[in-house]
C-alpha positions in Angstrom: -3.2 34.8 -25.7 -6.3 32.5 -25.4 -8.2 31.8 -22.5 -10.4 29.2 -24.0 -11.1 26.5 -21.7 -11.3 23.0 -22.8 -11.3 19.2 -21.5 -8.2 17.4 -21.8 -8.3 13.5 -21.3 -5.3 12.4 -19.6 -4.1 8.8 -18.1 -2.2 8.4 -14.9 -1.2 5.1 -14.0 -3.4 3.4 -16.4 -6.4 5.5 -15.1 -7.9 7.8 -17.4 -8.9 11.4 -16.2 -10.9 14.5 -17.7 -9.0 17.8 -16.8 -10.0 21.1 -17.5 -7.6 23.6 -18.7 -7.2 26.5 -21.0 -5.6 26.2 -24.3 -2.5 28.0 -23.0 -2.0 25.6 -20.2 -2.3 22.4 -22.3 1.2 21.6 -22.9 2.6 22.5 -19.5 -0.5 20.1 -18.3 0.8 17.5 -20.4 4.1 17.9 -19.3 3.0 17.7 -15.5 0.7 14.4 -16.4 3.8 12.8 -18.1 6.0 13.5 -14.9 3.6 12.4 -12.5 2.9 9.3 -14.4 6.6 8.5 -14.7 7.0 9.1 -10.8 4.3 6.9 -10.2 5.2 4.0 -12.4 8.7 4.1 -10.5 7.4 3.8 -7.3 5.0 1.1 -8.6 8.0 -0.9 -10.1 10.1 -0.5 -6.9 7.5 -2.9 -5.5 7.9 -1.5 -2.0 4.5 0.6 -2.3 1.3 -1.1 -3.2 -2.2 0.4 -3.9 -2.8 3.3 -6.2 -3.7 5.9 -3.2 -0.4 5.2 -1.5 1.7 5.3 -4.7 0.0 8.7 -5.5 0.8 9.9 -2.2 4.4 8.7 -2.1 4.7 10.5 -5.5 3.3 13.6 -4.3 5.8 13.8 -1.5 8.7 12.9 -3.9 7.6 15.6 -6.1 7.2 18.1 -3.2 10.6 17.1 -2.0 12.2 17.8 -5.4 10.4 21.2 -5.5 11.5 22.2 -2.1 15.0 21.0 -2.8 15.3 23.3 -6.0 14.0 26.4 -3.8 17.0 26.8 -1.9 17.5 30.6 -2.4 15.0 32.4 -0.4 15.5 31.4 3.3 14.2 27.4 2.9 16.2 25.3 5.5 16.3 22.3 3.3 17.5 20.0 5.8 14.8 20.7 8.0 12.3 20.3 5.3 13.9 17.1 4.2 13.5 15.6 7.7 10.0 16.8 8.1 9.1 15.1 4.6 10.8 11.9 5.7 8.8 11.9 9.0 5.6 12.5 6.9 6.4 9.4 4.9 7.0 7.2 7.9 3.8 8.4 9.4 2.0 7.7 6.1 3.6 4.3 5.9 2.5 3.5 9.6 -1.0 4.6 8.9 -1.4 3.0 5.5 0.2 -0.6 6.4 -2.9 -1.7 8.3 -5.1 -0.9 5.7 -3.3 -2.8 3.1 -4.0 -5.9 4.6 -7.9 -5.4 4.1 -7.2 -5.6 0.3 
């Protein structure tokens, strides 16, 4: 097993990033980048969310929701978590909406 660190160039929603990762993590990181990029493009294509930062936050919330929904065994109350995520989405939309008018 190799712990050699390298820098990987990735593109998410048309923007390039340099990410440090070990050789062993490379494939998993590329899968994560692909998944995130796909989610962000989905949100952008919906036309309901504008601005890269807002798209990133909504993608993060959607991915967190998927993750928490998948972890049902172990005592998570999925219904409560879904309500909390929906409340966070609503709060973010309210907070970000006035800022969108600035651009």
